[in-house]
C-alpha positions as CSV (number, residue, x, y, z in Angstrom):
1,M,31.3,-39.3,10.2
2,E,28.5,-36.9,11.1
3,S,25.3,-37.2,9.2
4,P,24.2,-34.1,7.2
5,P,21.8,-31.8,8.9
6,A,18.1,-32.5,8.3
7,C,16.3,-30.2,5.9
8,L,14.1,-27.7,7.7
9,P,10.6,-27.3,6.3
10,D,9.8,-23.9,4.8
11,P,7.8,-22.0,7.5
12,W,5.8,-20.3,4.7
13,S,4.7,-23.5,3.0
14,H,1.5,-24.0,4.9
15,L,0.3,-20.5,3.9
16,R,0.1,-21.6,0.3
17,Q,-3.2,-23.4,0.9
18,H,-4.8,-20.1,2.0
19,S,-3.5,-17.8,-0.8
20,P,-2.6,-17.9,-4.5
21,A,0.2,-15.5,-3.8
22,R,3.7,-16.5,-4.9
23,I,5.2,-17.5,-1.6
24,A,7.3,-20.5,-0.5
25,L,8.3,-21.2,-4.1
26,G,11.6,-22.8,-3.2
27,R,14.9,-22.2,-5.0
28,A,17.5,-23.8,-7.2
29,G,20.8,-22.4,-6.1
30,G,20.3,-18.7,-6.3
31,S,17.4,-18.9,-8.7
32,L,13.7,-19.9,-8.8
33,P,12.9,-23.6,-9.6
34,T,12.0,-24.2,-13.2
35,R,8.3,-24.8,-12.5
36,A,7.9,-21.5,-10.6
37,L,9.7,-19.6,-13.3
38,L,7.6,-21.1,-16.1
39,D,4.4,-20.3,-14.1
40,F,5.5,-16.7,-13.7
41,S,6.3,-16.4,-17.4
42,L,2.9,-17.8,-18.3
43,A,1.1,-15.4,-16.0
44,H,3.0,-12.5,-17.3
45,S,2.2,-13.4,-20.9
46,Q,-1.5,-13.8,-20.1
47,A,-1.5,-10.3,-18.5
48,R,0.1,-8.8,-21.6
49,D,-2.3,-10.6,-23.9
50,A,-5.3,-9.3,-21.8
51,V,-4.3,-5.7,-22.3
52,H,-4.2,-6.1,-26.1
53,A,-7.1,-8.6,-26.6
54,P,-9.8,-7.4,-29.0
55,F,-13.1,-6.2,-27.6
56,D,-16.3,-7.2,-29.4
57,P,-19.1,-4.8,-28.4
58,G,-21.5,-6.5,-30.9
59,L,-21.2,-9.8,-29.2
60,L,-21.7,-8.2,-25.8
61,A,-24.8,-6.3,-27.1
62,S,-26.4,-9.6,-28.3
63,Q,-25.7,-11.3,-25.0
64,L,-27.2,-8.3,-23.1
65,A,-30.2,-8.2,-25.4
66,S,-31.0,-11.8,-24.3
67,L,-31.3,-10.4,-20.7
68,G,-33.6,-7.6,-21.9
69,C,-30.9,-4.9,-21.6
70,P,-31.1,-2.2,-24.3
71,T,-27.7,-1.0,-25.5
72,R,-26.1,1.7,-27.7
73,L,-22.6,1.8,-29.1
74,L,-20.4,4.9,-28.6
75,T,-16.7,5.7,-29.1
76,T,-14.0,7.7,-27.4
77,R,-11.4,10.0,-28.9
78,A,-9.0,7.0,-28.7
79,G,-9.2,5.6,-32.3
80,D,-7.1,2.5,-31.7
81,R,-5.4,0.5,-28.9
82,R,-2.1,2.4,-29.2
83,E,-3.8,5.8,-28.7
84,F,-5.8,4.4,-25.8
85,L,-2.6,3.3,-24.0
86,T,-0.5,6.3,-24.8
87,R,-3.2,9.0,-24.4
88,P,-5.3,8.2,-21.3
89,D,-7.0,11.6,-21.6
90,W,-8.5,10.6,-24.9
91,G,-10.2,7.6,-23.2
92,R,-11.9,10.0,-20.9
93,Q,-13.6,11.9,-23.7
94,L,-16.3,10.9,-26.2
95,S,-15.7,11.3,-29.9
96,D,-17.5,14.2,-31.5
97,E,-19.9,11.8,-33.2
98,S,-20.8,10.0,-30.0
99,R,-21.2,13.3,-28.1
100,K,-23.7,14.5,-30.7
101,A,-25.4,11.1,-30.7
102,L,-26.3,11.3,-27.0
103,S,-28.4,14.4,-27.7
104,H,-30.5,12.6,-30.3
105,P,-33.6,10.6,-29.6
106,L,-32.9,6.9,-29.0
107,E,-34.5,4.2,-31.2
108,T,-35.0,2.1,-28.1
109,P,-37.8,3.4,-25.9
110,A,-36.7,4.8,-22.6
111,P,-38.6,5.8,-19.5
112,P,-39.6,9.6,-19.6
113,G,-37.4,12.0,-17.7
114,P,-33.7,11.9,-16.9
115,P,-32.4,8.4,-15.9
116,D,-31.6,7.5,-12.4
117,L,-28.6,5.5,-13.7
118,V,-26.6,5.0,-16.9
119,V,-24.4,1.9,-17.1
120,I,-21.2,2.1,-19.2
121,V,-19.4,-1.0,-20.3
122,S,-15.9,-1.0,-21.7
123,D,-12.9,-3.2,-22.2
124,G,-10.7,-0.8,-20.3
125,L,-7.4,-2.6,-19.8
126,S,-8.8,-6.1,-20.2
127,A,-11.4,-7.1,-22.8
128,L,-11.3,-10.6,-21.3
129,A,-12.8,-9.2,-18.1
130,A,-15.6,-7.4,-19.8
131,H,-16.6,-10.5,-21.9
132,R,-16.4,-12.9,-18.9
133,Q,-17.9,-10.9,-16.0
134,V,-20.2,-8.2,-17.3
135,V,-23.1,-10.4,-18.4
136,P,-23.3,-12.5,-15.2
137,L,-23.1,-9.3,-13.1
138,L,-25.9,-7.5,-15.0
139,A,-28.0,-10.6,-15.1
140,V,-28.4,-10.0,-11.3
141,L,-28.1,-6.2,-11.1
142,W,-30.3,-5.1,-14.0
143,P,-33.6,-6.9,-13.1
144,S,-33.1,-5.9,-9.4
145,L,-32.9,-2.3,-10.4
146,Q,-36.0,-2.6,-12.6
147,E,-38.0,-4.2,-9.8
148,Q,-37.1,-1.2,-7.6
149,G,-38.4,1.2,-10.2
150,W,-35.1,2.7,-11.3
151,R,-35.2,4.7,-14.6
152,L,-32.4,3.1,-16.5
153,A,-30.8,4.5,-19.6
154,P,-29.7,2.1,-22.4
155,I,-26.4,0.5,-21.5
156,C,-23.5,2.4,-23.3
157,L,-21.0,0.0,-24.9
158,I,-17.8,2.1,-25.3
159,P,-14.5,0.5,-26.4
160,R,-11.3,2.0,-25.1
161,A,-12.9,4.0,-22.3
162,R,-11.4,5.2,-19.0
163,V,-13.4,5.5,-15.8
164,A,-13.8,9.3,-15.8
165,L,-15.7,9.1,-19.1
166,Q,-18.7,8.4,-16.9
167,D,-18.7,12.1,-16.0
168,Q,-19.2,13.3,-19.5
169,V,-21.7,10.5,-20.4
170,G,-23.7,11.0,-17.2
171,D,-23.7,14.8,-17.6
172,L,-25.0,14.7,-21.2
173,L,-27.8,12.3,-20.2
174,Q,-28.5,14.3,-17.0
175,A,-28.3,11.0,-15.1
176,R,-28.4,11.0,-11.3
177,L,-25.8,8.2,-11.2
178,A,-23.3,6.7,-13.6
179,L,-21.8,3.2,-13.2
180,T,-18.8,2.0,-15.3
181,L,-17.9,-1.6,-15.7
182,L,-14.5,-2.2,-17.3
183,G,-11.5,-4.4,-17.2
184,E,-9.0,-3.7,-14.5
185,R,-5.2,-3.6,-15.1
186,P,-4.3,-7.3,-15.4
187,G,-2.3,-8.8,-12.6
188,L,-0.2,-11.9,-12.5
189,L,-3.0,-13.9,-10.9
190,A,-6.1,-12.5,-12.6
191,P,-6.0,-11.2,-16.2
192,D,-9.9,-11.1,-16.3
193,S,-10.7,-9.0,-13.2
194,L,-13.5,-6.4,-13.7
195,G,-13.9,-3.1,-11.8
196,A,-17.2,-1.4,-11.1
197,Y,-17.0,2.4,-10.5
198,F,-19.9,4.7,-9.8
199,V,-20.4,8.4,-9.1
200,F,-23.4,10.4,-7.9
201,G,-24.1,13.6,-10.0
202,P,-21.7,12.8,-12.8
203,R,-20.3,15.9,-14.4
204,P,-16.9,17.1,-15.7
205,G,-14.5,17.9,-12.8
206,R,-15.3,14.9,-10.6
207,T,-12.3,13.3,-9.0
208,D,-11.5,9.8,-7.7
209,A,-12.6,11.0,-4.2
210,D,-16.1,11.3,-5.6
211,R,-16.2,7.7,-6.8
212,N,-16.7,4.3,-5.3
213,C,-15.4,1.1,-6.6
214,V,-16.2,-2.6,-6.2
215,A,-13.1,-4.3,-7.5
216,N,-11.5,-7.7,-8.2
217,I,-14.7,-9.1,-9.8
218,H,-14.0,-12.5,-11.2
219,P,-14.9,-16.1,-10.1
220,A,-11.7,-16.6,-8.1
221,G,-12.0,-13.2,-6.4
222,L,-15.4,-11.5,-5.9
223,P,-17.9,-13.5,-7.9
224,P,-20.0,-11.4,-10.3
225,D,-23.4,-12.3,-8.7
226,E,-22.1,-11.3,-5.3
227,A,-20.6,-8.1,-6.7
228,A,-24.0,-7.3,-8.2
229,L,-25.6,-7.4,-4.8
230,I,-23.0,-5.2,-3.3
231,L,-23.4,-2.7,-6.1
232,L,-27.2,-2.8,-5.6
233,R,-26.9,-1.9,-2.0
234,L,-24.3,0.9,-2.6
235,L,-26.3,2.4,-5.4
236,Q,-29.4,2.4,-3.3
237,R,-27.6,4.3,-0.6
238,A,-26.0,6.7,-3.0
239,R,-29.4,7.6,-4.5
240,S,-31.0,8.0,-1.1
241,E,-28.1,9.9,0.5
242,Q,-27.4,11.9,-2.7
243,G,-23.7,11.3,-2.6
244,S,-20.8,9.0,-3.4
245,G,-17.1,8.6,-2.9
246,V,-15.3,9.1,0.4
247,A,-18.6,10.0,2.1
248,L,-20.2,6.7,1.1
249,K,-18.9,3.6,2.9
250,D,-20.1,0.0,2.8
251,E,-21.0,-0.4,6.5
252,T,-21.9,-4.1,6.2
253,P,-20.0,-6.0,8.9
254,F,-17.1,-7.8,7.4
255,L,-16.8,-11.5,8.0
256,P,-14.1,-13.9,6.7
257,G,-15.2,-15.1,3.3
258,T,-17.7,-12.2,2.8
259,P,-17.1,-9.9,-0.2
260,H,-16.6,-6.2,0.5
261,S,-16.1,-3.1,-1.5
262,R,-13.2,-0.7,-1.6
263,L,-12.4,2.7,-3.1
264,S,-9.9,2.5,-6.0
265,H,-8.3,4.8,-8.5
266,D,-9.1,5.6,-12.1
267,H,-7.8,3.1,-14.7
């Protein structure tokens, strides 16, 4: 009797040590093995939970205050999570109350003259990302900008905001640059990934081509402290070259294991 043929090793298996991607999962008949199926179901549930997780701007404000970062709370036209998800345009517009508030004097003293930069923080599509990544990122970025003499507006904490809201906020404050930090659309590997988008000369009518993005900010992707250094370099160039978007590229040589920026789209 002939012996059964030897099982051939999966040629993809060795690649799993280099990537968290779902490759070489094996099979049980025509289906996935139970462990792979359960892992996928868990990741899918975590991504769904991240989209609907509550955002606590008060907690974030207290954490940022410990870093010496002044904050102010604003709102968008999206009054709840359902409106935010079904009416993306409302997340790109301030509420009437917040729009009026930006024209009033701040209780927190600010440097005279229009700010060089306004930072906007929002949950976006993942409050988990905002709560986990914003503080360690700003712990590096904020003091670095202060040391370089940037005029910084108080950080705007705005629940249920989309990226393009930075155009209206920056325009009302007459800021030279606007930077938005918000949760990215959760994936099946990273429900807590933060995106950082900035634009020079924010004003209504700006498009994605005018913006730059440093994406995938989380410990297993681009660590927040490293993202802060990339943002610092790009913001410096945007201010000196008076431009952003497709005309502004991160020209730092890329080496394996070195973080790099990329242009992305509005969330």
